[in-house]
N, C-alpha and C positions, 0 to 999 in steps of 0.2 A: 450515468454516463452513457447509457444505452438508449437506443431510440425507442424502444417499448418497455423500457425498464423503469418501474416506479421509483421515486426518489428513495424510498426506504431500502429497496434493493441495492440502489447505486450506493448508499452509504455502507451497507453490509460489504459490498464489493471492495470498496476503499479501505475498509477496515482490515480485511483479510489479505491486503497486499503484503502486509507485514510478514505473512506466512512464507511467501515465495521469493522476496527479495534476496534470501540467502544463497540463491542459485543451488549449487550442488551440496550444500551443507545444511544441517538442520539448525533451526533457531528454537531454543526452548527457554521458557522464562520460569524462574523460580525465585523465592524470597532469598535475599542475601543473608549470609550467616547461618545456613542450615547446618545440621549435624555433620561431622566429619572433618577431616584434615584440611588445612589451608596451605597454600604454597607459600615459600619465603618471599618477603618483600623485594620488589624490583623497581627500578625507574621505569617510567612508562615506555620510553624508546627501546629499552631492552626487552621489556615484556612483549611488546609488539613485534620485535625482530624474532624473538624465540617461537612466537606463534607461527609467523611466516615460514620458519625453517623447521618446524616439527615434522615428524615422520607422517607421511600421508595415510589416511584411512580409507577403506574401500566403501564404507557406508555408515549410516546412522539409523538406529531403531529406537523409538522413545514412546512411552506413554505420557500423554500431556493433559492439562486442563486449561482451557482457553477461556479468558475472562474479558468481556467487553462491557464497559460502563460508559460508552459514548452517548447512549440515548437512554432517557428515562422510560423504560418500556412499561411502566405502570400507566403512563398516558396513552399507550397504544391499545387498540381494540383487542378483546380477548380472542385467542387463537390466531392472531396475525403475525406473532413473532416467530423467528427462527433461531437455530443455534448460532447462526452468524451474528445476530443482534444481541442474543442474551447470554451467549457463552455456553460451553459444553465441555465435556471430556472426550478423549479419544486417543488416537495414535498417529505417529508421524513416522515416515520413512524417507531417506534421502541417499542418493548414490553419489559417487565421485564424478560421474559423467554430467551431473547437472539436473537429474530427474528428482522430483519431489512429490510426495503425496502426504496430504493431511486428511484424516478421517474424524469427523466430529460427530457425537451421538448424544442425543437428549431425548426427554420424553416429548419434546415439540417437533421431533423429526431429526433426520441425519443430513449432514452435508459433507461433500467431498471437494477437495481442492487439489488439483494435479498440475505439474508443470514439467515440461521438458527443457526448459530454458529459452525456447523459442515462443511457445504458447502457455496460456494459463486457462485451465478449464474449471469452472465452479459449478457444481451440481447441488441444487437444493431440492433434496427428494421430497420434502413436505409440499413443495409447490410444483412439482414435476416440471421444473425449469433448469435449464444450464445456460451458462454464459461462457463463450470461448473467445479468448483474448489473444491476438497476434501482438507480440511485443516488438518494439524497436530493437534492431540488432546492431551490434557494434562490429565494425569491419576493420579489426586491427590484426596485424601480423603478430603472431606469438612467437617468442623466442625461448624455447625450453631450456636453453643452455644459459640464459641470463641469470647472473647472481642475485640473490635477495638483496634488497637495499640494506646499507650499513646502518648502524646505530646513528651516526652522524646524519645520514640521509633522512631517517625517520624524525630526528630532532629538527631538522630543517622543516620537514612537513608539518610538524605540530606547531612550529612557530608561525607558519602561515595560517593554519586553522585557527590559531589563537586570536588572529585578527577579527574574526567573525563569531567565535564561540569560546567559552570557557570550558576547557577540558581538565577533568579531575585527575587524580592520581590512579595508578593501577592498584586497586585495593585487593588485597588477598581475601578471598571468600570461599565458599563452598556452595555449588550449585548442583541439585539432584545427586547429592552424595560424591561430586566430583571436585577436587581442588581446582579453583578457578581464580581468575583476575576480573574484577568489575570496574568499569569506568563511567562516569556520569558526564554528559555533554549537555551544556545549556547555551542557546543562542544569546549573543550579546545584544543583538538588535534584529528587527524584521522577524521575530519569532512568533508573531501572531498570538494565538491562544496556547501556544505549545510552550511549556516550562522547561521541560528537559527530556532526555532519552537516556537510557542505561543500557549498556552491553556487557555481557560477561562471556569469556571464552575459556575453554579448558586448558588448564596448565600444561597438561602432557601432550595433547594432540593440536592445540590452537584453534580448534573448531568452536564456533559460536555456540554458548549454551543459554544464554539469557539475554532477552530484549524487553525492553518496557518503555512506554510513552506516558508522560505525565503532563497534565493540563495546568494552567496557571491557577494558583491557589488550591491545588489539591495535592496532599502528600502521598495519596495512593495512585498507583497507575491506572489510567482510563482503559488501556489495552494491555493485555499480558498474555503469554503463552507458556505455560508452566510444565516442565518435565517432571513427573513424579518418578520416572525410571528411565535410564538411558544407557545405551550400550553402542560400541563401534565394532564394525565387522561388516562382511559381505551382506547385502540385501537381495532378496529373490526378485526377478524381474516382475513376477505376478504381484508382488507388494506395492509395485510403483505405478500400477494402472488402475483406473476405476471406469470400466465401460459404462457407457450411458445406457440406462434401461429403455426399453421401448416404450413410446408414448411421451418422451420428454421433449419439450419445446426448447430448441437451442437458438440462442441469439449470438450472433458473431460480431465482434468489434476488432477492427484492424487498426492498431496503433502505429504500425509501420508506415501507414500512409500510401499504401498500394494495393495491388491485388495479390494475395497469398503472401508467403514469407518474404521478408525484405532483402533486397540486394543492394549492392553498392550504387548509391546514387538514386535509389528508388524514392527516397523520402521527398515529399513536396513541402517546401517551406516558404515563407514570405507572403505579404498581402496579395501582390499581384499574381504569382504562380498559383496560389490557393484559390483566389476568387474566380479565375477562369475555368476551375474544375468544379464548381459548386452549382447545384441547381436552384440557388437562391442568392439574394444579395448579402455579401458578407459584411457584418457590423464589427469593426475593428478599429475604434478611434485610437489616435496615437497616445492618448493618456485616458485614464479612467480613475475616478475618485483620487486624483492627484498622483497615480502610479503610471510610470511609463509603459508602453507595450514592449514586451520582452521577446515574444516569439509568436509566429502564427504557423500552424502545422495542419496538414490535410490528414484526416482520419476516415475510416470507413466502418459502417455498421450495416450488416446484413446486405451488402452491395450498395448501399446508399452513402454517398460522400457528405461528409461535414467537416468542421473546422474546430480546432482547439487553439484558443487565443489566450495567452498568459500575460499578466501584468505585474510589474514589481520583481523584486528578488527575495530569495529566502523564504521562510515559512509564513511571513506576512503578505505574500502575494496572492493574487486572485486568478483563477483559471475560468475561462468561458468555453463552453461547448455549444456550438451552433449546428443544429440539424434540421431537416425537413420536418414541419409539424405533423403530428399524428391526428390532430383533431379532437383528441379526448379531452374532456372537461376535467378539471381539478377534482370534482366530486366522484368521477367515475373510477378513481384509482382503487385498486384492491385494498390498500391501506390509506385510509383517510388521514390527511396531514392537515396542519393549521393553513389557512388561507392568507394570502398577502396580495395586496393591490399593487400593481407595478404599472404606473402611467395609465390607470383605469382599466387595466387587464387583470383579471383574477389569476393568480398563481399559487404555488405551494411552496412552503418553507419548512425545513427541518433543521433546528438548532441542536447542535451537539457540543460536548465538552471541548472539543478541539476545533470546532468550525461550524460554518453554516452552509447549507445547500439551499438554493432558491431556483425554482423552475417555473417559467411561464411560456406561452406561445402568443406570438404576434405576427400578422401578415404572412402566414404560412411558414414561420420559422420557429422552432423550439429552442429556447435558451436555458441553459443550465449554468448557474453560477456556483462555484465552490471555492471557499477560502477559509483559512484559519483565522477568522474575523467574527466579530459579533453580528447578530442579525441586522442591525441597523446599516453596518457597512456593506454587507452583501446586498441589501435592498438598495442602498444607494448606487452600488455598481450596476445592478440590474436596470435601474431607472436612467442610468447614463448611456445605455446602449441604443 
């Protein structure tokens, strides 16, 4: 999704978003039913409310094992894989103010992912490269005195969610030696290649302990982050930062749609407003492969403006990133990927268990198509631009 980012590294970036979505809490994945006590059974609404009203913790420290089965790494050139693509062991730290750091270590090199809630930095030491992402910000007034939602409120929310997804029961389990509740959520429609997701939270603190994503037709998660040991308490400020080594090439991506941190009203959306700010002609048809256009948003990479256009709704939707072309040929990528022809133009395609990425350049514009769809659907979307 970055202007000079090879498609393989784009996939690694997308896969690791799972790590930082938890904000100020840690997400750790482990197999259900591990040794140790389990909490008493509870209705889902009550279990969720108890989690929301649990005593606050100052931070989380965990040893983890990250697994990534998105890509068949056996088909990749020897020496071209990284911990983000192949999985690794490591450590995780998180503080109550939204800072998170994940450290992955393997014989293929190390990787660091840090976030302060406003930006995410991904450091791939094996390639001497870092990617710094400015996240869209919410501008909502917080009311610290507001009471937690009632059980009835949560039941109403679950009823609305049930219109689009099947939500399982709060199953008593044990994750990383901690009594926990686990829930499985499956999309009823528009799920693309995603079959289900699972989340477990600590029965005592309410903090997330387990997250996993499953692909259609696979009983094992394709993405997992497992805590082999976890504790709650203060975290040193030095454990939450990972300074970039000298000589590392940094690529910046601003998803806030402006220059620097997002401010109220700074995000530029809509075909007209976005088009006037681009150095190229925007391709954003009203429909694409039968899906209606959902959103058009300005993004910025290394000071160069581009557009993110989405189609459809739910996990079955498709996202198109349009940026100025780099002029690089598909064969010049550090990680050779299968070629694909898009309207007579050579492109690259990476098929994964959860979706497909297609990238090609035409008339001075680079197009990256991402969706939880089979390769044929992604290729059809690319040809429809």
